N, CA, C and O atoms as a GROMACS GRO file, in nm:
protein
  316
    1MET      N    1  11.209  11.443   9.882
    1MET     CA    2  11.249  11.326   9.933
    1MET      C    3  11.181  11.290   9.732
    1MET      O    4  11.115  11.356   9.651
    2ASN      N    5  11.236  11.178   9.732
    2ASN     CA    6  11.171  11.114   9.608
    2ASN      C    7  11.020  11.053   9.601
    2ASN      O    8  11.024  10.931   9.617
    3LEU      N    9  10.882  11.106   9.580
    3LEU     CA   10  10.792  11.013   9.601
    3LEU      C   11  10.733  10.934   9.585
    3LEU      O   12  10.648  10.880   9.656
    4GLU      N   13  10.792  10.900   9.426
    4GLU     CA   14  10.793  10.750   9.392
    4GLU      C   15  10.827  10.651   9.498
    4GLU      O   16  10.755  10.562   9.543
    5SER      N   17  10.960  10.685   9.531
    5SER     CA   18  10.934  10.619   9.630
    5SER      C   19  10.918  10.586   9.770
    5SER      O   20  10.962  10.484   9.825
    6PHE      N   21  10.858  10.670   9.818
    6PHE     CA   22  10.758  10.687   9.910
    6PHE      C   23  10.665  10.626   9.894
    6PHE      O   24  10.600  10.590   9.992
    7ARG      N   25  10.631  10.596   9.777
    7ARG     CA   26  10.492  10.524   9.750
    7ARG      C   27  10.497  10.410   9.789
    7ARG      O   28  10.420  10.339   9.855
    8ASP      N   29  10.633  10.390   9.726
    8ASP     CA   30  10.662  10.254   9.713
    8ASP      C   31  10.703  10.175   9.846
    8ASP      O   32  10.694  10.053   9.838
    9ARG      N   33  10.741  10.221   9.951
    9ARG     CA   34  10.786  10.191  10.078
    9ARG      C   35  10.626  10.147  10.110
    9ARG      O   36  10.578  10.035  10.131
   10LEU      N   37  10.557  10.290  10.105
   10LEU     CA   38  10.392  10.269  10.158
   10LEU      C   39  10.344  10.120  10.153
   10LEU      O   40  10.290  10.057  10.244
   11GLU      N   41  10.377  10.078  10.027
   11GLU     CA   42  10.282   9.919   9.999
   11GLU      C   43  10.325   9.809  10.083
   11GLU      O   44  10.252   9.712  10.104
   12SER      N   45  10.493   9.827  10.152
   12SER     CA   46  10.519   9.697  10.186
   12SER      C   47  10.506   9.751  10.352
   12SER      O   48  10.556   9.677  10.436
   13LEU      N   49  10.455   9.849  10.387
   13LEU     CA   50  10.415   9.872  10.546
   13LEU      C   51  10.305   9.790  10.617
   13LEU      O   52  10.212   9.775  10.538
   14ARG      N   53  10.280   9.727  10.743
   14ARG     CA   54  10.193   9.666  10.785
   14ARG      C   55  10.114   9.770  10.816
   14ARG      O   56  10.162   9.882  10.799
   15ASP      N   57  10.008   9.760  10.857
   15ASP     CA   58   9.850   9.820  10.892
   15ASP      C   59   9.935   9.964  11.043
   15ASP      O   60   9.922  10.085  11.060
   16SER      N   61  10.020   9.844  11.121
   16SER     CA   62   9.997   9.970  11.209
   16SER      C   63  10.131  10.047  11.188
   16SER      O   64  10.158  10.147  11.256
   17GLU      N   65  10.214   9.998  11.092
   17GLU     CA   66  10.322  10.093  11.050
   17GLU      C   67  10.283  10.222  10.971
   17GLU      O   68  10.333  10.333  10.994
   18LEU      N   69  10.192  10.198  10.881
   18LEU     CA   70  10.108  10.274  10.766
   18LEU      C   71  10.008  10.382  10.914
   18LEU      O   72   9.997  10.500  10.881
   19PHE      N   73   9.951  10.352  11.039
   19PHE     CA   74   9.912  10.404  11.091
   19PHE      C   75   9.964  10.529  11.126
   19PHE      O   76   9.924  10.642  11.100
   20ARG      N   77  10.110  10.468  11.223
   20ARG     CA   78  10.237  10.567  11.247
   20ARG      C   79  10.304  10.653  11.110
   20ARG      O   80  10.393  10.736  11.119
   21TYR      N   81  10.250  10.619  11.006
   21TYR     CA   82  10.288  10.704  10.925
   21TYR      C   83  10.214  10.787  10.860
   21TYR      O   84  10.266  10.858  10.774
   22VAL      N   85  10.100  10.794  10.884
   22VAL     CA   86   9.959  10.862  10.872
   22VAL      C   87   9.952  10.972  10.986
   22VAL      O   88   9.908  11.086  10.976
   23GLN      N   89   9.997  10.918  11.083
   23GLN     CA   90  10.001  11.000  11.202
   23GLN      C   91  10.122  11.174  11.164
   23GLN      O   92  10.111  11.294  11.186
   24ARG      N   93  10.219  11.086  11.103
   24ARG     CA   94  10.370  11.195  11.117
   24ARG      C   95  10.331  11.308  10.978
   24ARG      O   96  10.342  11.430  10.969
   25CYS      N   97  10.290  11.221  10.897
   25CYS     CA   98  10.212  11.330  10.772
   25CYS      C   99  10.138  11.410  10.818
   25CYS      O  100  10.179  11.525  10.798
   26VAL      N  101  10.047  11.403  10.871
   26VAL     CA  102   9.968  11.463  10.927
   26VAL      C  103   9.973  11.596  11.017
   26VAL      O  104   9.891  11.688  11.022
   27CYS      N  105  10.118  11.574  11.102
   27CYS     CA  106  10.184  11.629  11.205
   27CYS      C  107  10.275  11.714  11.072
   27CYS      O  108  10.208  11.817  11.067
   28MET      N  109  10.338  11.723  11.010
   28MET     CA  110  10.392  11.729  10.909
   28MET      C  111  10.327  11.829  10.820
   28MET      O  112  10.373  11.939  10.789
   29SER      N  113  10.203  11.771  10.779
   29SER     CA  114  10.120  11.868  10.706
   29SER      C  115  10.089  12.017  10.796
   29SER      O  116  10.089  12.135  10.761
   30LEU      N  117  10.065  11.953  10.923
   30LEU     CA  118  10.016  12.070  11.011
   30LEU      C  119  10.097  12.186  11.026
   30LEU      O  120  10.048  12.299  11.030
   31ALA      N  121  10.247  12.157  11.037
   31ALA     CA  122  10.337  12.232  11.107
   31ALA      C  123  10.334  12.320  10.968
   31ALA      O  124  10.319  12.441  10.986
   32HIS      N  125  10.344  12.279  10.841
   32HIS     CA  126  10.325  12.405  10.704
   32HIS      C  127  10.243  12.378  10.652
   32HIS      O  128  10.247  12.340  10.535
   33ALA      N  129  10.106  12.393  10.742
   33ALA     CA  130   9.991  12.454  10.666
   33ALA      C  131   9.974  12.621  10.588
   33ALA      O  132   9.894  12.660  10.503
   34GLY      N  133  10.066  12.679  10.647
   34GLY     CA  134  10.081  12.791  10.546
   34GLY      C  135  10.139  12.813  10.420
   34GLY      O  136  10.143  12.913  10.349
   35GLU      N  137  10.201  12.657  10.401
   35GLU     CA  138  10.291  12.658  10.284
   35GLU      C  139  10.236  12.549  10.200
   35GLU      O  140  10.262  12.429  10.213
   36PRO      N  141  10.140  12.617  10.093
   36PRO     CA  142  10.026  12.512  10.033
   36PRO      C  143  10.093  12.410   9.942
   36PRO      O  144  10.048  12.300   9.911
   37HIS      N  145  10.241  12.481   9.893
   37HIS     CA  146  10.307  12.357   9.780
   37HIS      C  147  10.408  12.319   9.842
   37HIS      O  148  10.513  12.313   9.777
   38ALA      N  149  10.410  12.281   9.992
   38ALA     CA  150  10.503  12.221  10.105
   38ALA      C  151  10.468  12.098  10.065
   38ALA      O  152  10.350  12.070  10.042
   39GLU      N  153  10.587  11.994  10.049
   39GLU     CA  154  10.575  11.811   9.982
   39GLU      C  155  10.497  11.736  10.113
   39GLU      O  156  10.451  11.622  10.112
   40SER      N  157  10.495  11.795  10.184
   40SER     CA  158  10.435  11.762  10.348
   40SER      C  159  10.266  11.727  10.310
   40SER      O  160  10.211  11.632  10.365
   41HIS      N  161  10.205  11.802  10.226
   41HIS     CA  162  10.094  11.792  10.171
   41HIS      C  163  10.076  11.670  10.079
   41HIS      O  164   9.996  11.578  10.088
   42ASP      N  165  10.171  11.694   9.990
   42ASP     CA  166  10.168  11.582   9.879
   42ASP      C  167  10.188  11.431   9.983
   42ASP      O  168  10.098  11.348   9.995
   43LEU      N  169  10.312  11.421  10.044
   43LEU     CA  170  10.329  11.298  10.100
   43LEU      C  171  10.145  11.261  10.196
   43LEU      O  172  10.083  11.154  10.195
   44LEU      N  173  10.119  11.342  10.241
   44LEU     CA  174   9.943  11.302  10.313
   44LEU      C  175   9.856  11.288  10.262
   44LEU      O  176   9.745  11.259  10.308
   45ASP      N  177   9.896  11.313  10.122
   45ASP     CA  178   9.817  11.239  10.005
   45ASP      C  179   9.829  11.139   9.968
   45ASP      O  180   9.729  11.077   9.933
   46LEU      N  181   9.969  11.075   9.960
   46LEU     CA  182  10.012  10.950   9.937
   46LEU      C  183   9.939  10.846  10.034
   46LEU      O  184   9.874  10.746  10.002
   47VAL      N  185   9.964  10.892  10.150
   47VAL     CA  186   9.913  10.797  10.244
   47VAL      C  187   9.782  10.780  10.297
   47VAL      O  188   9.756  10.714  10.397
   48TYR      N  189   9.691  10.848  10.220
   48TYR     CA  190   9.572  10.862  10.209
   48TYR      C  191   9.496  10.748  10.149
   48TYR      O  192   9.409  10.665  10.177
   49ALA      N  193   9.644  10.822   9.962
   49ALA     CA  194   9.600  10.651   9.888
   49ALA      C  195   9.653  10.555   9.922
   49ALA      O  196   9.602  10.444   9.914
   50GLU      N  197   9.723  10.569   9.951
   50GLU     CA  198   9.733  10.439  10.064
   50GLU      C  199   9.665  10.309  10.088
   50GLU      O  200   9.672  10.194  10.044
   51CYS      N  201   9.560  10.410  10.222
   51CYS     CA  202   9.463  10.412  10.317
   51CYS      C  203   9.373  10.307  10.185
   51CYS      O  204   9.367  10.186  10.163
   52ALA      N  205   9.317  10.423  10.123
   52ALA     CA  206   9.202  10.376  10.026
   52ALA      C  207   9.253  10.256   9.952
   52ALA      O  208   9.198  10.147   9.962
   53ARG      N  209   9.321  10.270   9.905
   53ARG     CA  210   9.387  10.118   9.813
   53ARG      C  211   9.345  10.029   9.879
   53ARG      O  212   9.253   9.962   9.832
   54ARG      N  213   9.408   9.994  10.035
   54ARG     CA  214   9.399   9.867  10.066
   54ARG      C  215   9.247   9.836  10.186
   54ARG      O  216   9.220   9.746  10.265
   55GLY      N  217   9.187   9.948  10.150
   55GLY     CA  218   9.064   9.967  10.180
   55GLY      C  219   9.051   9.982  10.308
   55GLY      O  220   8.966   9.914  10.364
   56LYS      N  221   9.132  10.075  10.387
   56LYS     CA  222   9.157  10.114  10.555
   56LYS      C  223   9.115  10.243  10.529
   56LYS      O  224   9.196  10.321  10.578
   57GLU      N  225   9.022  10.300  10.474
   57GLU     CA  226   9.019  10.474  10.488
   57GLU      C  227   8.986  10.509  10.667
   57GLU      O  228   8.995  10.623  10.713
   58ARG      N  229   8.952  10.407  10.735
   58ARG     CA  230   8.920  10.424  10.862
   58ARG      C  231   9.021  10.461  10.912
   58ARG      O  232   9.028  10.556  10.989
   59LEU      N  233   9.152  10.364  10.860
   59LEU     CA  234   9.280  10.373  10.969
   59LEU      C  235   9.332  10.542  10.906
   59LEU      O  236   9.369  10.623  10.991
   60TYR      N  237   9.332  10.560  10.840
   60TYR     CA  238   9.296  10.708  10.843
   60TYR      C  239   9.289  10.812  10.921
   60TYR      O  240   9.370  10.890  10.971
   61ASP      N  241   9.151  10.797  10.924
   61ASP     CA  242   9.128  10.927  11.004
   61ASP      C  243   9.063  10.844  11.143
   61ASP      O  244   8.957  10.881  11.194
   62LYS      N  245   9.121  10.758  11.182
   62LYS     CA  246   9.168  10.728  11.337
   62LYS      C  247   9.283  10.793  11.345
   62LYS      O  248   9.304  10.860  11.446
   63ALA      N  249   9.384  10.785  11.238
   63ALA     CA  250   9.506  10.860  11.283
   63ALA      C  251   9.506  10.989  11.327
   63ALA      O  252   9.550  11.037  11.431
   64TYR      N  253   9.422  11.064  11.186
   64TYR     CA  254   9.445  11.222  11.179
   64TYR      C  255   9.284  11.256  11.332
   64TYR      O  256   9.284  11.373  11.369
   65GLU      N  257   9.221  11.206  11.370
   65GLU     CA  258   9.146  11.223  11.477
   65GLU      C  259   9.232  11.227  11.612
   65GLU      O  260   9.219  11.316  11.696
   66ARG      N  261   9.334  11.107  11.624
   66ARG     CA  262   9.410  11.112  11.683
   66ARG      C  263   9.494  11.216  11.756
   66ARG      O  264   9.503  11.249  11.874
   67VAL      N  265   9.567  11.268  11.616
   67VAL     CA  266   9.682  11.436  11.600
   67VAL      C  267   9.591  11.556  11.634
   67VAL      O  268   9.626  11.668  11.669
   68CYS      N  269   9.449  11.502  11.613
   68CYS     CA  270   9.400  11.683  11.601
   68CYS      C  271   9.308  11.612  11.753
   68CYS      O  272   9.217  11.686  11.790
   69LYS      N  273   9.321  11.520  11.814
   69LYS     CA  274   9.299  11.567  11.988
   69LYS      C  275   9.378  11.529  12.066
   69LYS      O  276   9.329  11.498  12.174
   70GLU      N  277   9.527  11.512  12.052
   70GLU     CA  278   9.638  11.501  12.112
   70GLU      C  279   9.759  11.594  12.032
   70GLU      O  280   9.849  11.544  11.966
   71PRO      N  281   9.747  11.683  12.045
   71PRO     CA  282   9.847  11.730  11.922
   71PRO      C  283  10.001  11.686  11.979
   71PRO      O  284  10.096  11.648  11.911
   72ASP      N  285   9.995  11.699  12.095
   72ASP     CA  286  10.147  11.666  12.173
   72ASP      C  287  10.205  11.558  12.075
   72ASP      O  288  10.317  11.574  12.027
   73VAL      N  289  10.131  11.454  12.047
   73VAL     CA  290  10.170  11.330  11.944
   73VAL      C  291  10.252  11.376  11.850
   73VAL      O  292  10.349  11.311  11.811
   74CYS      N  293  10.223  11.484  11.806
   74CYS     CA  294  10.342  11.519  11.686
   74CYS      C  295  10.492  11.511  11.752
   74CYS      O  296  10.589  11.450  11.708
   75LYS      N  297  10.481  11.594  11.878
   75LYS     CA  298  10.633  11.602  11.929
   75LYS      C  299  10.707  11.496  11.933
   75LYS      O  300  10.822  11.507  11.891
   76GLY      N  301  10.676  11.413  11.965
   76GLY     CA  302  10.759  11.256  11.956
   76GLY      C  303  10.748  11.188  11.790
   76GLY      O  304  10.842  11.119  11.751
   77LEU      N  305  10.643  11.210  11.711
   77LEU     CA  306  10.670  11.142  11.564
   77LEU      C  307  10.784  11.244  11.505
   77LEU      O  308  10.874  11.199  11.434
   78LEU      N  309  10.779  11.347  11.528
   78LEU     CA  310  10.871  11.463  11.402
   78LEU      C  311  10.999  11.497  11.508
   78LEU      O  312  11.077  11.569  11.446
   79ALA      N  313  11.046  11.475  11.633
   79ALA     CA  314  11.175  11.470  11.702
   79ALA      C  315  11.274  11.379  11.630
   79ALA      O  316  11.388  11.364  11.675
   0.00000   0.00000   0.00000
């Protein structure tokens, strides 16, 4: 995936869409936890940066917490 185009796409998302992207990226990053250079970690960094740019760090935190409390959420997001 082209990280620059991913970053550009993030800027156009509504907050509710960004919330789902955060959840999806957290799930992908967890799935590749043993691979420190996996692209999923870069994507997660980009969604955090977009949340921070908007002043919505709490949106990131809530999405991350949801995945941690309800890991089955990943099944639907990664299917």
